[in-house]
DRENDO-1510 file (C-alpha; in Angstrom, 1 decimal, always signed):
<recs>
REC; n; res; u; v; w
REC; 1; MET; +73.4; +89.0; +96.9 .
REC; 2; LYS; +73.8; +90.5; +100.4 .
REC; 3; LYS; +76.9; +88.4; +101.1 .
REC; 4; VAL; +78.4; +89.5; +97.8 .
REC; 5; LEU; +77.7; +93.2; +98.4 .
REC; 6; ASN; +79.1; +92.9; +101.9 .
REC; 7; ALA; +82.2; +91.2; +100.6 .
REC; 8; LEU; +82.7; +94.1; +98.1 .
REC; 9; GLY; +82.7; +96.5; +101.0 .
REC; 10; ALA; +79.0; +97.6; +101.2 .
REC; 11; LYS; +77.5; +99.4; +104.2 .
REC; 12; TRP; +73.8; +99.1; +104.9 .
REC; 13; ASP; +72.1; +102.4; +105.3 .
REC; 14; ARG; +69.1; +101.9; +107.6 .
REC; 15; LYS; +67.6; +105.2; +106.6 .
REC; 16; LEU; +67.8; +104.8; +102.9 .
REC; 17; LYS; +67.4; +101.0; +103.2 .
REC; 18; GLU; +70.0; +100.3; +100.6 .
REC; 19; HIS; +73.7; +99.3; +100.4 .
REC; 20; ILE; +76.2; +102.1; +100.2 .
REC; 21; PHE; +79.7; +102.0; +98.8 .
REC; 22; ASP; +82.6; +104.4; +99.3 .
REC; 23; TYR; +83.9; +103.7; +95.8 .
REC; 24; ASP; +82.7; +102.6; +92.3 .
REC; 25; ILE; +82.3; +98.8; +92.1 .
REC; 26; THR; +80.8; +98.7; +88.6 .
REC; 27; GLU; +83.7; +96.9; +86.9 .
REC; 28; THR; +84.3; +94.6; +89.9 .
REC; 29; LEU; +80.6; +93.7; +90.0 .
REC; 30; LYS; +80.7; +92.9; +86.3 .
REC; 31; GLN; +83.6; +90.5; +86.9 .
REC; 32; VAL; +81.8; +88.8; +89.8 .
REC; 33; ILE; +78.7; +88.3; +87.6 .
REC; 34; GLU; +80.8; +86.9; +84.7 .
REC; 35; THR; +83.0; +84.6; +86.8 .
REC; 36; GLY; +80.8; +83.8; +89.8 .
REC; 37; VAL; +83.8; +84.5; +92.0 .
REC; 38; VAL; +84.1; +87.2; +94.7 .
REC; 39; VAL; +86.9; +87.8; +97.2 .
REC; 40; ASP; +85.9; +88.9; +100.6 .
REC; 41; TRP; +88.7; +91.5; +101.1 .
REC; 42; LYS; +87.4; +92.8; +104.4 .
REC; 43; LYS; +87.7; +89.3; +105.9 .
REC; 44; SER; +90.9; +88.3; +104.2 .
REC; 45; THR; +92.7; +91.6; +105.1 .
REC; 46; ASP; +91.0; +92.0; +108.5 .
REC; 47; PHE; +90.2; +95.6; +107.5 .
REC; 48; PHE; +88.8; +98.1; +110.1 .
REC; 49; PHE; +89.4; +101.7; +109.1 .
REC; 50; THR; +91.1; +104.1; +111.5 .
REC; 51; PRO; +88.7; +106.7; +113.0 .
REC; 52; ASP; +89.8; +110.3; +112.8 .
REC; 53; GLN; +90.2; +110.6; +116.6 .
REC; 54; VAL; +92.7; +107.7; +116.7 .
REC; 55; VAL; +94.7; +109.4; +113.8 .
REC; 56; PHE; +94.8; +112.6; +115.8 .
REC; 57; GLU; +96.1; +110.7; +118.8 .
REC; 58; MET; +98.8; +109.2; +116.5 .
REC; 59; LEU; +99.8; +112.6; +115.1 .
REC; 60; GLY; +100.0; +114.0; +118.6 .
REC; 61; LEU; +102.7; +111.4; +119.5 .
REC; 62; VAL; +105.0; +112.3; +116.6 .
REC; 63; ASN; +108.2; +113.6; +118.2 .
REC; 64; CYS; +110.5; +113.5; +115.3 .
REC; 65; SER; +112.1; +116.8; +114.2 .
REC; 66; PHE; +112.7; +116.9; +110.5 .
REC; 67; ASP; +115.2; +119.3; +108.9 .
REC; 68; ARG; +114.6; +117.9; +105.4 .
REC; 69; GLU; +111.9; +116.5; +103.3 .
REC; 70; LEU; +109.9; +113.9; +105.4 .
REC; 71; LEU; +109.4; +110.5; +103.8 .
REC; 72; PHE; +106.2; +109.0; +105.1 .
REC; 73; LEU; +104.9; +105.4; +104.8 .
REC; 74; GLU; +101.5; +103.9; +105.6 .
REC; 75; PRO; +101.5; +100.1; +105.2 .
REC; 76; SER; +98.1; +98.5; +104.8 .
REC; 77; ALA; +96.7; +101.9; +103.9 .
REC; 78; GLY; +93.0; +100.8; +103.5 .
REC; 79; GLN; +91.1; +103.7; +102.0 .
REC; 80; GLY; +93.5; +106.4; +103.3 .
REC; 81; HIS; +92.0; +107.4; +106.6 .
REC; 82; ILE; +95.5; +107.9; +108.1 .
REC; 83; LEU; +96.9; +109.4; +105.0 .
REC; 84; ASP; +94.2; +112.0; +104.6 .
REC; 85; LEU; +95.0; +113.7; +108.0 .
REC; 86; ALA; +98.8; +113.1; +107.7 .
REC; 87; VAL; +98.8; +115.1; +104.4 .
REC; 88; GLU; +97.3; +118.1; +106.2 .
REC; 89; GLU; +99.8; +117.7; +109.1 .
REC; 90; PHE; +102.9; +117.4; +106.8 .
REC; 91; PRO; +102.1; +119.2; +103.6 .
REC; 92; ASN; +105.8; +119.1; +102.4 .
REC; 93; ALA; +106.2; +115.4; +102.9 .
REC; 94; ARG; +106.5; +112.7; +100.3 .
REC; 95; PHE; +103.9; +110.0; +100.9 .
REC; 96; PHE; +104.0; +106.3; +100.1 .
REC; 97; CYS; +101.4; +103.7; +100.8 .
REC; 98; ILE; +100.9; +100.0; +100.3 .
REC; 99; GLU; +97.5; +98.2; +100.2 .
REC; 100; GLU; +96.6; +94.7; +99.2 .
REC; 101; ASN; +92.9; +95.2; +98.5 .
REC; 102; PRO; +92.5; +96.3; +94.8 .
REC; 103; LEU; +89.2; +98.0; +95.5 .
REC; 104; HIS; +90.9; +100.1; +98.2 .
REC; 105; CYS; +93.7; +100.9; +95.8 .
REC; 106; GLU; +91.3; +102.3; +93.4 .
REC; 107; ARG; +89.8; +104.5; +96.2 .
REC; 108; LEU; +93.3; +105.7; +97.1 .
REC; 109; LYS; +94.0; +106.6; +93.4 .
REC; 110; GLU; +90.7; +108.6; +93.3 .
REC; 111; LYS; +92.0; +110.5; +96.3 .
REC; 112; GLY; +95.3; +111.3; +94.5 .
REC; 113; TYR; +97.6; +108.8; +96.1 .
REC; 114; ASP; +99.8; +106.3; +94.2 .
REC; 115; PRO; +99.4; +103.0; +96.1 .
REC; 116; ILE; +101.5; +99.9; +95.6 .
REC; 117; CYS; +98.9; +97.2; +95.4 .
REC; 118; CYS; +100.4; +94.2; +97.2 .
REC; 119; ASP; +100.8; +92.5; +100.6 .
REC; 120; PHE; +103.1; +94.6; +102.8 .
REC; 121; LEU; +104.8; +91.5; +104.2 .
REC; 122; ALA; +106.0; +90.7; +100.7 .
REC; 123; MET; +107.8; +94.1; +100.4 .
REC; 124; LYS; +111.6; +94.4; +101.0 .
REC; 125; PRO; +113.1; +97.0; +103.4 .
REC; 126; GLU; +115.1; +98.3; +100.5 .
REC; 127; PHE; +111.9; +100.1; +99.5 .
REC; 128; GLY; +112.7; +102.5; +102.3 .
REC; 129; PRO; +114.0; +103.9; +104.5 .
REC; 130; PHE; +111.2; +106.2; +105.9 .
REC; 131; ASP; +111.3; +108.9; +108.5 .
REC; 132; LEU; +107.8; +108.3; +109.8 .
REC; 133; ILE; +105.5; +105.3; +109.6 .
REC; 134; LEU; +101.9; +105.5; +110.8 .
REC; 135; MET; +99.9; +102.3; +110.5 .
REC; 136; ASN; +96.9; +100.2; +111.5 .
REC; 137; PRO; +97.9; +96.6; +110.7 .
REC; 138; PRO; +95.5; +93.7; +110.5 .
REC; 139; PHE; +94.9; +92.5; +114.1 .
REC; 140; SER; +95.3; +88.9; +112.9 .
REC; 141; ALA; +98.9; +89.5; +111.9 .
REC; 142; GLU; +99.8; +92.7; +113.8 .
REC; 143; MET; +103.1; +91.4; +115.3 .
REC; 144; GLU; +104.5; +90.4; +111.9 .
REC; 145; HIS; +103.5; +93.7; +110.4 .
REC; 146; ILE; +104.9; +95.8; +113.2 .
REC; 147; ARG; +108.3; +94.0; +113.2 .
REC; 148; HIS; +108.4; +94.1; +109.4 .
REC; 149; ALA; +107.7; +97.8; +109.4 .
REC; 150; TYR; +110.5; +98.5; +111.8 .
REC; 151; ASP; +113.0; +97.4; +109.2 .
REC; 152; PHE; +111.7; +100.2; +106.9 .
REC; 153; LEU; +112.6; +103.0; +109.3 .
REC; 154; SER; +115.4; +105.4; +108.7 .
REC; 155; ARG; +118.2; +105.6; +111.3 .
REC; 156; SER; +116.3; +108.1; +113.4 .
REC; 157; GLY; +112.8; +107.2; +112.1 .
REC; 158; GLN; +109.7; +106.8; +114.2 .
REC; 159; MET; +106.8; +104.3; +114.0 .
REC; 160; ILE; +103.4; +104.8; +115.6 .
REC; 161; THR; +101.0; +101.8; +115.2 .
REC; 162; VAL; +97.6; +100.7; +116.3 .
REC; 163; ALA; +97.7; +97.4; +118.2 .
REC; 164; SER; +95.4; +95.2; +120.2 .
REC; 165; LYS; +95.5; +95.9; +123.9 .
REC; 166; SER; +96.7; +92.4; +124.7 .
REC; 167; ILE; +99.6; +92.3; +122.3 .
REC; 168; LEU; +102.2; +92.8; +125.0 .
REC; 169; THR; +100.5; +90.7; +127.7 .
REC; 170; LYS; +99.3; +87.5; +126.2 .
REC; 171; GLN; +101.2; +84.4; +127.5 .
REC; 172; ALA; +101.6; +82.9; +124.0 .
REC; 173; LYS; +105.2; +82.4; +123.0 .
REC; 174; ALA; +104.9; +84.7; +120.0 .
REC; 175; ASN; +103.5; +87.5; +122.2 .
REC; 176; GLN; +106.3; +87.0; +124.8 .
REC; 177; GLU; +108.9; +87.2; +122.1 .
REC; 178; PHE; +107.3; +90.3; +120.7 .
REC; 179; ALA; +107.1; +92.0; +124.1 .
REC; 180; GLN; +110.8; +91.3; +124.7 .
REC; 181; TRP; +111.7; +92.7; +121.3 .
REC; 182; PHE; +109.5; +95.8; +121.9 .
REC; 183; GLN; +111.3; +96.4; +125.2 .
REC; 184; GLU; +114.7; +96.0; +123.6 .
REC; 185; VAL; +114.0; +98.6; +120.9 .
REC; 186; GLY; +112.7; +101.1; +123.6 .
REC; 187; GLY; +109.1; +101.1; +122.6 .
REC; 188; TYR; +106.4; +102.5; +124.7 .
REC; 189; TRP; +102.6; +102.2; +124.7 .
REC; 190; TYR; +99.8; +104.7; +124.8 .
REC; 191; PRO; +96.2; +103.6; +125.8 .
REC; 192; LEU; +93.2; +104.3; +123.7 .
REC; 193; PRO; +89.5; +104.5; +124.9 .
REC; 194; SER; +87.7; +101.2; +124.8 .
REC; 195; SER; +85.3; +102.4; +122.1 .
REC; 196; SER; +88.0; +103.8; +119.8 .
REC; 197; PHE; +87.1; +101.5; +116.9 .
REC; 198; LYS; +83.4; +101.2; +117.4 .
REC; 199; GLU; +82.5; +103.3; +114.3 .
REC; 200; SER; +84.8; +100.9; +112.3 .
REC; 201; GLY; +82.7; +97.9; +113.3 .
REC; 202; THR; +84.8; +96.3; +116.0 .
REC; 203; SER; +84.9; +96.3; +119.8 .
REC; 204; VAL; +88.6; +95.2; +120.0 .
REC; 205; MET; +90.4; +97.0; +122.7 .
REC; 206; THR; +93.3; +98.9; +121.3 .
REC; 207; GLN; +96.4; +100.9; +122.1 .
REC; 208; LEU; +99.1; +102.8; +120.3 .
REC; 209; LEU; +102.7; +101.5; +120.2 .
REC; 210; VAL; +105.5; +104.0; +119.6 .
REC; 211; ILE; +109.1; +103.1; +118.5 .
REC; 212; THR; +111.9; +105.4; +117.6 .
REC; 213; LYS; +114.8; +103.8; +115.7 .
REC; 214; GLU; +117.3; +106.2; +117.1 .
REC; 215; TYR; +116.9; +104.5; +120.5 .
REC; 216; ALA; +118.0; +101.1; +119.1 .
REC; 217; ARG; +120.9; +102.7; +117.3 .
REC; 218; VAL; +122.2; +104.5; +120.3 .
REC; 219; SER; +121.8; +101.4; +122.5 .
REC; 220; GLY; +123.6; +99.2; +120.0 .
REC; 221; LEU; +120.6; +97.2; +119.2 .
REC; 222; GLU; +120.4; +98.0; +115.5 .
</recs>
């Protein structure tokens, strides 16, 4: 039972000595009981929510100047931790979000968002373009998600993304190719404290990567 509840997103409250959920799992739990099947979305989507302090750091790095309605995208939106603060920062923006976990999609709907419930990597760039993309992709597929998100940027759009600290320094071929691409598009990195994701349940060392599409266009790389 504990494994099933954890798979559905439960958090154990030591004080109350019970499992706590951020959203209603009544219908999902009924399906699990009827079918005997449960999907561990946390494990399959590598979900670790973005702490507020990290989101504030991301918002502080936004350098785009917008003279029209801002089109904002958050891929792999989780439960909307980035969206919630971005809405306050850009009250006149149009917000779009994509999330694969159907339970998280329900939570996003409860908050008033209109998520597209699918795998972001299956989306086509024609869905965009967007002026600003803030994201916290799954660490297990971060390079694919970041390069895919780049294709959704407008001609002068900016992307700020969470990434593992070693993404640019690992000697694996995929990482070397990513590091070269990152340099070509004029990206720069911003360090985060070692405990930035502790409250999310992981000790992974992280940083923020910042890319502005305008650099690539001016440099003839687009």
